[in-house]
N, C-alpha and C positions, 0 to 999 in steps of 0.2 A: 681551301677554306678562306684564305686571306682575301681573294678577289670577291668572293660572295659576301663576306662580312663588310668589306669596304662599300660595295654597291648598296647593301641594305642600309648601312649607316648614312650614306649619301642621300638616300630617300627618306631620311629621318624616321627610320624604323628601329626597333629594339634589336640589339645584337648582344648575345650572351655566349661567351666562349668558355668551355669547360676543358681545361688543359692539364695534363699530368705535369707535375713539377719538373720532371726530367727534361721536358721540352723547353722549359724556360732557360736552361743552360745554353749559352751561345745563341740565344734567340731563335731556336729551332721552330718555335711556334709562330714566328713572324711578328709583325707589329700588331699591337693590341688596338682594337677599336671597339668601343662599347664596354660592357661589363665583362670581367674575366674572373672565373672561379678556378683556383688551383686545387688539384687533388693529387693524392699520392700515387695512385695506380690507374692503369687503363680500365680495370674492372670497376673501380670507383667512378671513373668518368662515365662508363656506360650506364651504371645504375643512376647516376645523377641526371644524365641525358634523358633516360626513360622517365624519371620522376618529373622533370621540368618541361618536357616537350609535349606538344599537342599532336604532333605527327613526325614522321621521319622521311626524309628525302635523300636519296643517294644520287650524286652527280657522277659523271665519268671520272674514275680515279683508280687507285691501286688496291693492293691487298688489305690495307688497314680499313678502307671504306667497305670492302666486301665482307670483312670479318664483322664489322659493326652492323652491317645490313643483315647478315644472316643471324647474328646474335639477337637482334630485335625481332626478326621473323620467328626464331625459335621461341623466344619469350612470349610472343603473341600466340603461337600455337599451343603453348603450355598455359595460356590464360594468365600469365604474369602481368600483361597489360593488354589493352584492347584498342590501341591507337593505330591509325592508318600508316602504312609503309609503302613508299613508292620509289621508283627509279625514273629519272628523267633520261629517256632513251634518245639522246641527241645523236643524230647521224647514225642511228643503229648501233651505238656503242654497246648496249646491253643485249643485242639480239642473240648472241651465242649463249649468254647466261640464261635468258628467258627460254630458249630452246632446250637447254639442259634441264631446267626446272620442269618444263612440260614433258620432257622425256622421262624424268623421275616419276611424274604422275602416271604416265602410261605404263611404267614398270612397277607401279604400285608401291613405291618407296615414299611418296608424298600423296596424301589424300587430296581429292578435288576440293574439299572444304579448306584444307590448309593452303592450297594453291591460291585461293582467293585473297589470302593475306597480302601477297605481293602485287602491287598495282604498278602499271607502267603507262607512260605517255610520251609523246615526242615533243610536246611543247609544255612550257611551264603553266600556261593557263589551263590546258587540258588536264594536267596532273593535279593542279589545285582543285579543279572541279571534281575530279574522281576521288581525291582524298576527302573532300567535304561530303561527298555522297556515300562514302564507305560506311557500311554497317557491319560491325564485327559479328561473326558467327562462330561461337566457341564450340569446341568439341565437348559434348555432354559429359564424357568420362573425365576429361582433363579439367573442365571448369569446376569440378568439385574439389580440386587440390587447393590447399591453403598455403599461400606463399608468404604471408606476413611473418616477420621474424619473431613476433610475440606469440604466435600460435604454438602451443605446447605439443599438440598431437596432430600430425599431418596424416591425412588419409593416404593409404598405401595404394599404389597403382599395381594392378595385377600384371606382372611381366612374365608369367609362366609361359614357357615355350611348349606349344602343342603341335605335334606332328601328325 
């Protein structure tokens, strides 16, 4: 995160870091460049990232990035947001993950419509082009759900198991 934010700031672009307060202890979050918003929890961080972001890009990284990537994909599938989500597949880093997702589609655990949520490219320019061209295709049943905290009556999803 630090290298990316520094490069962005050096090119005189806006940097916004949303960091859990726990990361500020012993400077675990690294040096701040740009604006920083401290939040209490990781969940609060994800919600704020979703609200303030135009798109989501995952770079090669570890479990935390993967967790956030799949959280955003799940929220898009549930029509909580309709923002593009991509992975920058540098040197084939995400090949195994993308193969797994495609395998889950073949096994019918992920729908082809939901698969389109995750965009991948091998260069930053290609990924940005794909993200800009992305048009969200919501699931008709899931798009009827009301996710705003103020809605008093949420529509129920039929989860009846039929054999």
